[in-house]
A tleap script that builds the chain and sets N, CA, C and O, in Angstrom:
source leaprc.protein.ff14SB
mol = sequence {
  NMET LYS ALA LEU LEU LEU ALA LEU VAL ALA
  THR THR VAL ALA ALA GLN PRO ALA CYS ASP
  LYS PRO VAL TYR LEU THR PHE ASP THR GLY
  HIE MET GLY VAL ALA PRO LEU ILE ALA GLU
  THR LEU LYS ARG HIE ASN ALA ARG ALA THR
  PHE PHE ILE ALA SER GLU PRO THR LEU THR
  GLY GLY THR THR LEU ASP GLU THR TRP ALA
  PRO TRP TRP ARG GLU ARG VAL CALA
}
set mol.1.N position { -60.609 -13.533 -65.226 }
set mol.1.CA position { -60.934 -12.532 -64.282 }
set mol.1.C position { -59.796 -12.208 -63.290 }
set mol.1.O position { -59.520 -11.055 -62.957 }
set mol.2.N position { -59.154 -13.307 -62.841 }
set mol.2.CA position { -58.023 -13.143 -61.883 }
set mol.2.C position { -56.874 -12.355 -62.648 }
set mol.2.O position { -56.262 -11.462 -62.064 }
set mol.3.N position { -56.594 -12.694 -63.944 }
set mol.3.CA position { -55.489 -12.009 -64.669 }
set mol.3.C position { -55.844 -10.510 -64.839 }
set mol.3.O position { -54.980 -9.640 -64.731 }
set mol.4.N position { -57.129 -10.239 -65.105 }
set mol.4.CA position { -57.513 -8.861 -65.217 }
set mol.4.C position { -57.362 -8.042 -63.955 }
set mol.4.O position { -56.911 -6.897 -63.975 }
set mol.5.N position { -57.766 -8.683 -62.821 }
set mol.5.CA position { -57.549 -8.069 -61.511 }
set mol.5.C position { -56.075 -7.833 -61.153 }
set mol.5.O position { -55.716 -6.782 -60.621 }
set mol.6.N position { -55.246 -8.807 -61.448 }
set mol.6.CA position { -53.884 -8.677 -61.179 }
set mol.6.C position { -53.215 -7.552 -62.019 }
set mol.6.O position { -52.365 -6.816 -61.518 }
set mol.7.N position { -53.646 -7.434 -63.383 }
set mol.7.CA position { -53.162 -6.486 -64.198 }
set mol.7.C position { -53.563 -5.065 -63.721 }
set mol.7.O position { -52.751 -4.140 -63.756 }
set mol.8.N position { -54.773 -4.919 -63.298 }
set mol.8.CA position { -55.305 -3.659 -62.732 }
set mol.8.C position { -54.481 -3.211 -61.573 }
set mol.8.O position { -54.030 -2.067 -61.522 }
set mol.9.N position { -54.269 -4.153 -60.587 }
set mol.9.CA position { -53.531 -3.785 -59.385 }
set mol.9.C position { -52.158 -3.431 -59.773 }
set mol.9.O position { -51.637 -2.434 -59.273 }
set mol.10.N position { -51.515 -4.176 -60.638 }
set mol.10.CA position { -50.091 -3.867 -61.089 }
set mol.10.C position { -49.987 -2.510 -61.699 }
set mol.10.O position { -49.079 -1.733 -61.402 }
set mol.11.N position { -50.949 -2.231 -62.574 }
set mol.11.CA position { -50.925 -0.888 -63.200 }
set mol.11.C position { -51.127 0.249 -62.168 }
set mol.11.O position { -50.409 1.247 -62.221 }
set mol.12.N position { -52.060 0.116 -61.262 }
set mol.12.CA position { -52.309 1.049 -60.189 }
set mol.12.C position { -51.079 1.248 -59.385 }
set mol.12.O position { -50.643 2.380 -59.173 }
set mol.13.N position { -50.492 0.144 -58.921 }
set mol.13.CA position { -49.308 0.217 -58.012 }
set mol.13.C position { -48.143 0.892 -58.779 }
set mol.13.O position { -47.426 1.699 -58.189 }
set mol.14.N position { -47.940 0.584 -60.071 }
set mol.14.CA position { -46.838 1.189 -60.871 }
set mol.14.C position { -47.044 2.653 -61.056 }
set mol.14.O position { -46.079 3.413 -61.145 }
set mol.15.N position { -48.246 3.057 -61.115 }
set mol.15.CA position { -48.568 4.515 -61.302 }
set mol.15.C position { -48.372 5.421 -60.082 }
set mol.15.O position { -48.356 6.646 -60.204 }
set mol.16.N position { -48.229 4.832 -58.958 }
set mol.16.CA position { -48.175 5.584 -57.741 }
set mol.16.C position { -46.714 5.969 -57.416 }
set mol.16.O position { -45.777 5.217 -57.679 }
set mol.17.N position { -46.567 7.163 -56.837 }
set mol.17.CA position { -45.147 7.551 -56.396 }
set mol.17.C position { -44.674 6.629 -55.279 }
set mol.17.O position { -45.428 5.932 -54.599 }
set mol.18.N position { -43.354 6.694 -55.158 }
set mol.18.CA position { -42.721 5.894 -54.035 }
set mol.18.C position { -43.257 6.337 -52.674 }
set mol.18.O position { -43.576 7.501 -52.431 }
set mol.19.N position { -43.330 5.340 -51.816 }
set mol.19.CA position { -43.888 5.672 -50.489 }
set mol.19.C position { -42.829 5.349 -49.419 }
set mol.19.O position { -42.311 4.232 -49.396 }
set mol.20.N position { -42.489 6.331 -48.508 }
set mol.20.CA position { -41.532 6.142 -47.483 }
set mol.20.C position { -42.110 5.840 -46.179 }
set mol.20.O position { -41.394 5.878 -45.178 }
set mol.21.N position { -43.365 5.539 -46.108 }
set mol.21.CA position { -44.084 5.287 -44.897 }
set mol.21.C position { -44.372 3.768 -44.791 }
set mol.21.O position { -44.423 3.120 -45.837 }
set mol.22.N position { -44.564 3.159 -43.597 }
set mol.22.CA position { -44.854 1.773 -43.505 }
set mol.22.C position { -46.280 1.492 -44.094 }
set mol.22.O position { -47.209 2.295 -44.014 }
set mol.23.N position { -46.349 0.262 -44.695 }
set mol.23.CA position { -47.524 -0.243 -45.207 }
set mol.23.C position { -47.869 -1.496 -44.414 }
set mol.23.O position { -47.005 -2.362 -44.284 }
set mol.24.N position { -49.076 -1.648 -43.877 }
set mol.24.CA position { -49.431 -2.879 -43.144 }
set mol.24.C position { -50.404 -3.674 -43.937 }
set mol.24.O position { -51.465 -3.177 -44.315 }
set mol.25.N position { -50.059 -4.915 -44.199 }
set mol.25.CA position { -50.889 -5.880 -44.915 }
set mol.25.C position { -51.029 -7.076 -44.028 }
set mol.25.O position { -50.124 -7.431 -43.272 }
set mol.26.N position { -52.226 -7.718 -44.136 }
set mol.26.CA position { -52.336 -9.024 -43.439 }
set mol.26.C position { -52.809 -10.074 -44.462 }
set mol.26.O position { -53.590 -9.814 -45.377 }
set mol.27.N position { -52.246 -11.328 -44.221 }
set mol.27.CA position { -52.573 -12.432 -45.164 }
set mol.27.C position { -52.993 -13.569 -44.252 }
set mol.27.O position { -52.287 -13.867 -43.288 }
set mol.28.N position { -54.002 -14.147 -44.496 }
set mol.28.CA position { -54.364 -15.444 -43.669 }
set mol.28.C position { -53.885 -16.603 -44.528 }
set mol.28.O position { -54.572 -17.040 -45.450 }
set mol.29.N position { -52.632 -17.116 -44.191 }
set mol.29.CA position { -52.078 -18.194 -44.918 }
set mol.29.C position { -52.737 -19.460 -44.624 }
set mol.29.O position { -52.778 -20.354 -45.469 }
set mol.30.N position { -53.277 -19.584 -43.414 }
set mol.30.CA position { -54.007 -20.739 -43.006 }
set mol.30.C position { -53.181 -22.024 -43.325 }
set mol.30.O position { -52.235 -22.368 -42.616 }
set mol.31.N position { -53.577 -22.699 -44.403 }
set mol.31.CA position { -52.940 -24.007 -44.783 }
set mol.31.C position { -51.564 -23.825 -45.392 }
set mol.31.O position { -50.968 -24.828 -45.787 }
set mol.32.N position { -51.022 -22.648 -45.499 }
set mol.32.CA position { -49.713 -22.376 -46.075 }
set mol.32.C position { -49.621 -22.432 -47.537 }
set mol.32.O position { -48.523 -22.351 -48.086 }
set mol.33.N position { -50.772 -22.575 -48.237 }
set mol.33.CA position { -50.815 -22.652 -49.654 }
set mol.33.C position { -50.226 -21.448 -50.401 }
set mol.33.O position { -49.622 -21.596 -51.464 }
set mol.34.N position { -50.405 -20.311 -49.852 }
set mol.34.CA position { -49.933 -19.036 -50.459 }
set mol.34.C position { -48.739 -18.451 -49.779 }
set mol.34.O position { -48.218 -17.436 -50.241 }
set mol.35.N position { -48.289 -19.021 -48.733 }
set mol.35.CA position { -47.178 -18.494 -47.902 }
set mol.35.C position { -45.900 -18.326 -48.751 }
set mol.35.O position { -45.263 -17.274 -48.684 }
set mol.36.N position { -45.507 -19.362 -49.565 }
set mol.36.CA position { -44.317 -19.187 -50.373 }
set mol.36.C position { -44.392 -18.098 -51.385 }
set mol.36.O position { -43.384 -17.442 -51.648 }
set mol.37.N position { -45.533 -17.871 -51.967 }
set mol.37.CA position { -45.746 -16.807 -52.858 }
set mol.37.C position { -45.620 -15.480 -52.252 }
set mol.37.O position { -44.996 -14.581 -52.816 }
set mol.38.N position { -46.225 -15.327 -51.061 }
set mol.38.CA position { -46.145 -14.039 -50.350 }
set mol.38.C position { -44.641 -13.784 -49.888 }
set mol.38.O position { -44.176 -12.647 -49.971 }
set mol.39.N position { -43.908 -14.810 -49.416 }
set mol.39.CA position { -42.568 -14.589 -49.040 }
set mol.39.C position { -41.678 -14.191 -50.272 }
set mol.39.O position { -40.847 -13.291 -50.157 }
set mol.40.N position { -41.853 -14.843 -51.408 }
set mol.40.CA position { -41.117 -14.564 -52.578 }
set mol.40.C position { -41.384 -13.164 -53.063 }
set mol.40.O position { -40.462 -12.500 -53.537 }
set mol.41.N position { -42.620 -12.680 -52.965 }
set mol.41.CA position { -42.990 -11.316 -53.404 }
set mol.41.C position { -42.266 -10.289 -52.466 }
set mol.41.O position { -41.631 -9.342 -52.931 }
set mol.42.N position { -42.392 -10.523 -51.123 }
set mol.42.CA position { -41.743 -9.617 -50.211 }
set mol.42.C position { -40.208 -9.581 -50.494 }
set mol.42.O position { -39.594 -8.514 -50.479 }
set mol.43.N position { -39.608 -10.772 -50.751 }
set mol.43.CA position { -38.171 -10.764 -50.934 }
set mol.43.C position { -37.853 -9.990 -52.327 }
set mol.43.O position { -36.886 -9.230 -52.369 }
set mol.44.N position { -38.616 -10.176 -53.383 }
set mol.44.CA position { -38.411 -9.473 -54.641 }
set mol.44.C position { -38.368 -8.034 -54.465 }
set mol.44.O position { -37.582 -7.343 -55.113 }
set mol.45.N position { -39.224 -7.527 -53.570 }
set mol.45.CA position { -39.354 -6.075 -53.314 }
set mol.45.C position { -38.547 -5.607 -52.097 }
set mol.45.O position { -38.692 -4.469 -51.651 }
set mol.46.N position { -37.760 -6.427 -51.604 }
set mol.46.CA position { -36.911 -6.115 -50.456 }
set mol.46.C position { -37.688 -5.532 -49.400 }
set mol.46.O position { -37.290 -4.511 -48.839 }
set mol.47.N position { -38.855 -6.142 -49.057 }
set mol.47.CA position { -39.716 -5.643 -48.011 }
set mol.47.C position { -39.591 -6.486 -46.771 }
set mol.47.O position { -39.642 -7.715 -46.819 }
set mol.48.N position { -39.429 -5.812 -45.677 }
set mol.48.CA position { -39.360 -6.462 -44.431 }
set mol.48.C position { -40.729 -6.836 -43.951 }
set mol.48.O position { -41.681 -6.129 -44.280 }
set mol.49.N position { -40.899 -7.883 -43.204 }
set mol.49.CA position { -42.216 -8.337 -42.678 }
set mol.49.C position { -42.129 -8.992 -41.426 }
set mol.49.O position { -41.103 -9.580 -41.082 }
set mol.50.N position { -43.303 -8.913 -40.615 }
set mol.50.CA position { -43.469 -9.626 -39.367 }
set mol.50.C position { -44.509 -10.675 -39.625 }
set mol.50.O position { -45.584 -10.352 -40.131 }
set mol.51.N position { -44.240 -11.924 -39.301 }
set mol.51.CA position { -45.213 -13.042 -39.393 }
set mol.51.C position { -45.764 -13.369 -38.068 }
set mol.51.O position { -45.003 -13.617 -37.134 }
set mol.52.N position { -46.947 -13.383 -37.943 }
set mol.52.CA position { -47.675 -13.786 -36.693 }
set mol.52.C position { -48.242 -15.183 -37.090 }
set mol.52.O position { -49.057 -15.283 -38.008 }
set mol.53.N position { -47.809 -16.228 -36.402 }
set mol.53.CA position { -48.297 -17.602 -36.853 }
set mol.53.C position { -48.897 -18.355 -35.680 }
set mol.53.O position { -48.711 -18.099 -34.490 }
set mol.54.N position { -49.643 -19.318 -36.190 }
set mol.54.CA position { -50.298 -20.257 -35.213 }
set mol.54.C position { -50.166 -21.662 -35.851 }
set mol.54.O position { -50.044 -21.792 -37.069 }
set mol.55.N position { -50.192 -22.653 -35.041 }
set mol.55.CA position { -50.053 -23.969 -35.557 }
set mol.55.C position { -51.407 -24.432 -36.241 }
set mol.55.O position { -52.294 -24.940 -35.554 }
set mol.56.N position { -51.541 -24.257 -37.524 }
set mol.56.CA position { -52.716 -24.568 -38.312 }
set mol.56.C position { -52.403 -25.775 -39.129 }
set mol.56.O position { -51.250 -26.028 -39.479 }
set mol.57.N position { -53.485 -26.560 -39.451 }
set mol.57.CA position { -53.343 -27.647 -40.415 }
set mol.57.C position { -52.899 -27.116 -41.817 }
set mol.57.O position { -53.347 -26.045 -42.224 }
set mol.58.N position { -52.045 -27.839 -42.539 }
set mol.58.CA position { -51.589 -27.439 -43.779 }
set mol.58.C position { -52.244 -28.360 -44.937 }
set mol.58.O position { -52.948 -29.329 -44.654 }
set mol.59.N position { -51.974 -28.005 -46.157 }
set mol.59.CA position { -52.435 -28.797 -47.251 }
set mol.59.C position { -51.791 -30.139 -47.301 }
set mol.59.O position { -52.366 -31.061 -47.879 }
set mol.60.N position { -50.590 -30.310 -46.710 }
set mol.60.CA position { -49.844 -31.587 -46.738 }
set mol.60.C position { -50.128 -32.360 -45.645 }
set mol.60.O position { -49.478 -33.401 -45.539 }
set mol.61.N position { -51.024 -32.076 -44.724 }
set mol.61.CA position { -51.411 -32.882 -43.595 }
set mol.61.C position { -50.729 -32.530 -42.291 }
set mol.61.O position { -51.176 -32.974 -41.233 }
set mol.62.N position { -49.738 -31.805 -42.326 }
set mol.62.CA position { -49.022 -31.454 -41.097 }
set mol.62.C position { -49.641 -30.127 -40.505 }
set mol.62.O position { -50.815 -29.787 -40.653 }
set mol.63.N position { -48.726 -29.469 -39.850 }
set mol.63.CA position { -49.164 -28.121 -39.222 }
set mol.63.C position { -48.127 -27.078 -39.650 }
set mol.63.O position { -47.049 -27.440 -40.121 }
set mol.64.N position { -48.426 -25.846 -39.499 }
set mol.64.CA position { -47.558 -24.743 -39.964 }
set mol.64.C position { -46.305 -24.707 -39.089 }
set mol.64.O position { -45.295 -24.169 -39.542 }
set mol.65.N position { -46.304 -25.242 -37.868 }
set mol.65.CA position { -45.188 -25.304 -36.994 }
set mol.65.C position { -44.454 -26.648 -36.832 }
set mol.65.O position { -43.630 -26.839 -35.937 }
set mol.66.N position { -44.804 -27.575 -37.756 }
set mol.66.CA position { -44.141 -28.896 -37.596 }
set mol.66.C position { -42.797 -28.886 -38.275 }
set mol.66.O position { -42.413 -27.861 -38.837 }
set mol.67.N position { -42.043 -30.008 -38.251 }
set mol.67.CA position { -40.718 -30.136 -38.762 }
set mol.67.C position { -40.653 -29.903 -40.289 }
set mol.67.O position { -39.621 -29.505 -40.829 }
set mol.68.N position { -41.744 -30.155 -40.934 }
set mol.68.CA position { -41.809 -30.025 -42.402 }
set mol.68.C position { -41.597 -28.583 -42.778 }
set mol.68.O position { -40.937 -28.294 -43.777 }
set mol.69.N position { -42.164 -27.635 -41.971 }
set mol.69.CA position { -42.105 -26.219 -42.326 }
set mol.69.C position { -40.978 -25.525 -41.592 }
set mol.69.O position { -40.775 -24.329 -41.803 }
set mol.70.N position { -40.216 -26.230 -40.718 }
set mol.70.CA position { -39.114 -25.626 -39.943 }
set mol.70.C position { -38.154 -24.937 -40.807 }
set mol.70.O position { -37.896 -23.754 -40.589 }
set mol.71.N position { -37.561 -25.624 -41.842 }
set mol.71.CA position { -36.604 -24.936 -42.665 }
set mol.71.C position { -37.096 -23.688 -43.431 }
set mol.71.O position { -36.360 -22.739 -43.699 }
set mol.72.N position { -38.342 -23.764 -43.747 }
set mol.72.CA position { -39.009 -22.662 -44.495 }
set mol.72.C position { -38.990 -21.394 -43.521 }
set mol.72.O position { -38.612 -20.292 -43.918 }
set mol.73.N position { -39.393 -21.615 -42.314 }
set mol.73.CA position { -39.495 -20.562 -41.265 }
set mol.73.C position { -38.079 -20.025 -40.900 }
set mol.73.O position { -37.877 -18.837 -40.649 }
set mol.74.N position { -37.167 -20.932 -40.888 }
set mol.74.CA position { -35.705 -20.470 -40.531 }
set mol.74.C position { -35.262 -19.549 -41.629 }
set mol.74.O position { -34.621 -18.540 -41.336 }
set mol.75.N position { -35.572 -19.841 -42.921 }
set mol.75.CA position { -35.182 -18.904 -44.053 }
set mol.75.C position { -35.752 -17.551 -43.763 }
set mol.75.O position { -35.059 -16.565 -44.015 }
set mol.76.N position { -36.924 -17.415 -43.270 }
set mol.76.CA position { -37.631 -16.164 -43.084 }
set mol.76.C position { -36.927 -15.304 -41.995 }
set mol.76.O position { -36.962 -14.075 -42.043 }
set mol.77.N position { -36.327 -15.949 -41.074 }
set mol.77.CA position { -35.697 -15.318 -39.876 }
set mol.77.C position { -34.468 -14.500 -40.280 }
set mol.77.O position { -34.192 -13.434 -39.732 }
set mol.78.N position { -33.733 -15.053 -41.277 }
set mol.78.CA position { -32.432 -14.484 -41.689 }
set mol.78.C position { -32.523 -13.072 -42.178 }
set mol.78.O position { -31.510 -12.481 -42.552 }
savepdb mol mol.pdb
quit
């Protein structure tokens, strides 16, 4: 089901003409499980983004703003 949904979205997006207006998306990364995937997708499409973050518990037992995630956040700033 997930693969079918992704294929449908990809086909729909590919069929649309280029957009020169801003697009606003929100993702609740919460535990940071999907944050790397989102960041990689944005990078691949050369899309700029603003992250609004809060210190939330992560899957690894820390928080989104602890030293474990500091290098990851620094990469996003560049």
